[in-house]
C-alpha positions in Angstrom: -12.9 18.3 27.0 -14.3 14.9 28.4 -17.6 14.1 27.7 -19.8 11.8 29.7 -22.0 8.8 28.2 -24.5 7.4 30.8 -26.8 4.2 30.9 -29.0 3.1 33.4 -26.0 0.5 34.6 -22.7 2.4 33.7 -21.4 6.2 33.8 -18.4 6.3 30.5 -15.6 8.7 30.6 -14.7 9.2 26.5 -11.2 10.1 25.8 -10.1 13.5 24.3 -10.0 12.4 21.2 -13.3 11.3 20.6 -16.8 13.0 19.6 -19.9 12.5 21.0 -22.4 11.6 18.1 -25.5 13.7 18.2 -27.7 10.9 17.4 -26.9 8.0 19.6 -25.1 7.1 22.7 -22.4 6.2 20.8 -18.6 7.6 20.6 -16.6 8.1 17.7 -13.2 8.8 17.5 -11.9 12.1 15.6 -8.4 10.6 15.1 -7.4 8.0 12.5 -5.9 8.1 8.6 -6.1 11.9 7.4 -7.8 12.5 4.4 -5.0 14.3 2.5 -5.2 16.7 -0.8 -3.3 16.6 -4.3 -1.1 19.8 -4.3 1.5 19.3 -6.4 -0.1 18.0 -10.0 -3.3 19.1 -12.0 -5.5 15.7 -10.6 -7.1 17.3 -7.4 -10.1 15.5 -8.0 -8.0 12.0 -7.6 -7.2 10.7 -3.9 -3.2 11.7 -2.4 -1.1 9.0 -2.9 2.0 10.1 -1.6 4.5 13.7 -2.1 1.4 15.8 -2.8 0.6 13.8 -6.0 -2.1 11.2 -7.3 -0.9 7.7 -8.0 -0.4 8.0 -11.7 1.8 11.6 -11.1 3.6 10.1 -8.6 4.9 7.2 -10.2 5.7 9.1 -13.3 7.4 12.0 -11.9 7.4 11.5 -7.6 10.0 8.8 -7.7 13.7 10.0 -7.1 15.4 6.7 -6.1 16.9 4.3 -9.2 17.2 0.6 -10.0 19.9 -1.2 -8.5 19.5 -5.0 -9.0 18.3 -5.2 -13.1 19.7 -4.3 -16.5 18.5 -0.7 -16.3 20.5 0.1 -12.7 21.1 3.4 -12.5 18.8 4.3 -15.8 15.3 3.9 -15.0 13.2 4.8 -11.4 13.4 2.1 -8.7 9.9 0.1 -9.0 10.1 -2.8 -6.4 12.8 -5.5 -4.6 15.7 -3.0 -6.5 14.3 -3.6 -10.3 12.6 -1.2 -12.8 9.2 -1.8 -13.1 9.3 -3.6 -16.3 12.0 -6.2 -14.7 10.4 -6.5 -11.6 7.0 -8.0 -14.0 8.8 -9.6 -15.6 10.6 -11.5 -13.4 7.3 -11.8 -11.6 5.3 -13.1 -14.1 8.0 -15.8 -14.4 8.0 -16.7 -11.2 4.2 -17.4 -11.4 4.6 -19.3 -13.9 6.6 -21.6 -12.3 4.6 -21.9 -9.7 1.7 -22.9 -11.7 3.5 -25.6 -13.7 4.7 -26.9 -10.3 1.2 -27.1 -9.3 0.2 -28.5 -12.3 2.7 -31.3 -12.4 1.8 -32.0 -8.7 -2.1 -32.1 -9.3 -0.9 -34.8 -12.5 1.4 -36.6 -10.0 -1.3 -37.4 -7.4 -4.1 -37.9 -10.2 -2.2 -40.7 -11.7 -1.4 -42.5 -8.2 -5.3 -42.0 -7.1 -6.1 -43.8 -10.5 -3.1 -46.7 -10.3 -2.0 -46.0 -13.3 
């Protein structure tokens, strides 16, 4: 069903996937992200994350792939970059510490150059 929105200047035909707002002359879209419901775990009041589960249950029970690029390959579930959650977090924190240390050294060098020491 096409609805027509008219103004004193123009007439616009609204696309099929829209609904006319009763409060104004604006058009609201029906399409967009769909709100899912949690159906495969007991936390029905929480938002859907994936596979019919909330975030907590999906990360605990819903993943089936195993890690491939860490010490726990084939034992623990895959988290990111081929690693289990523990190894991924350890590597991520090591990388961030190195970056922070490098930035501190760079700042120290620029400060020495600017002061002339």
